[in-house]
C-alpha positions in Angstrom: 58.3 31.2 27.6 55.7 30.6 24.2 54.6 34.5 24.1 58.2 35.4 23.2 57.3 34.6 19.4 54.5 36.2 19.9 54.8 39.7 18.5 51.7 42.1 19.3 52.2 44.8 17.4 52.8 41.9 14.4 49.0 41.8 12.9 48.1 38.0 11.8 47.6 37.5 8.5 44.5 36.2 6.5 45.5 32.4 8.1 46.6 33.7 11.3 44.8 35.0 14.6 45.6 36.5 17.3 45.1 33.9 20.5 42.6 36.7 21.9 40.2 37.0 19.0 37.2 34.5 18.0 35.8 32.8 15.3 32.0 35.3 14.6 29.2 32.9 14.5 28.5 30.9 10.9 25.3 29.8 10.9 24.8 26.7 9.2 23.3 27.1 5.7 19.4 26.4 5.6 18.5 22.8 4.3 15.6 21.7 4.2 14.2 18.9 5.6 13.5 15.2 3.7 10.2 14.7 2.4 8.7 12.8 4.0 4.9 11.2 3.2 2.4 11.3 4.8 0.8 8.5 3.3 -3.5 7.7 3.0 -5.6 7.3 6.0 -6.4 3.8 6.6 -9.8 3.5 7.8 -9.5 0.7 9.9 -13.2 1.2 11.9 -15.2 -1.9 12.6 -18.0 -2.5 10.1 -21.7 -2.6 11.6 -23.8 -5.4 11.3 -26.0 -3.0 8.1 -21.8 -2.2 5.9 -21.7 -6.7 6.3 -26.4 -6.6 5.1 -25.6 -4.3 2.7 -21.9 -5.9 0.9 -23.7 -9.0 0.7 -27.1 -8.1 -0.4 -25.2 -6.2 -3.2 -23.6 -9.3 -3.6 -26.2 -11.0 -4.5 -27.1 -9.1 -7.8 -25.7 -11.3 -10.7 -23.1 -8.9 -12.6 -23.4 -5.7 -10.2 -21.6 -8.3 -7.3 -18.3 -8.5 -9.4 -17.7 -4.8 -10.0 -18.7 -3.9 -6.8 -16.3 -5.9 -5.2 -13.8 -5.0 -7.6 -14.3 -2.0 -6.5 -14.6 -2.9 -2.7 -11.7 -4.8 -2.5 -9.2 -2.0 -4.6 -10.4 1.3 -3.2 -9.5 3.3 -1.2 -12.3 2.3 1.2 -12.1 0.3 5.0 -9.8 -2.3 5.3 -11.9 -5.3 6.4 -14.2 -4.4 3.6 -11.4 -4.9 1.4 -10.6 -8.0 3.4 -14.4 -9.2 2.8 -14.1 -8.2 -0.5 -11.4 -10.0 -1.3 -12.4 -13.2 0.4 -15.6 -12.8 -2.0 -13.7 -12.7 -5.0 -11.9 -15.5 -4.2 -14.1 -17.9 -3.1 -16.0 -16.7 -6.4 -13.0 -17.8 -8.5 -12.8 -21.3 -6.4 -16.3 -21.8 -7.5 -16.2 -20.8 -10.9 -12.7 -23.0 -11.4 -15.0 -26.1 -9.5 -18.3 -25.4 -11.7 -16.2 -25.3 -15.3 -14.2 -29.0 -14.1 -17.8 -30.2 -12.5 -19.4 -28.9 -15.9 -16.6 -30.3 -18.1 -16.8 -34.0 -16.9 -20.7 -34.2 -16.6 -20.3 -33.0 -20.4 -17.7 -36.1 -21.3 -19.7 -38.6 -19.0 -22.9 -37.9 -21.3 -21.3 -37.9 -24.3 -19.2 -41.1 -23.3 -23.2 -42.9 -23.2 -24.3 -41.6 -26.4 -21.1 -43.1 -28.3 -21.5 -46.4 -27.9 -25.1 -46.2 -29.6 -25.3 -46.8 -33.1 -28.9 -46.0 -34.8 
């Protein structure tokens, strides 16, 4: 009954297709994959005893120690070396603050001893 409305001699218009014709395959337009930054390689291999000894020996040298601790702590080096250098920088900062407080209290104590005497 549905075939009564379909005339085989009639050509389908642009919007209609004959029931026996299949839609041709249309390839989807190329869309590149989104960029994913692979990140930098983080060296997480354990440090050897020699590396620890070298880091500690270099940290005994005045002024060089501060420079090298900043280089190791904030550069592109081993993660374990970064953590050790940052821990040493924190301990260095705590030591400086305690030294300033202790030194100021000693100077204040000496100044208060000399303030009561008149020559």
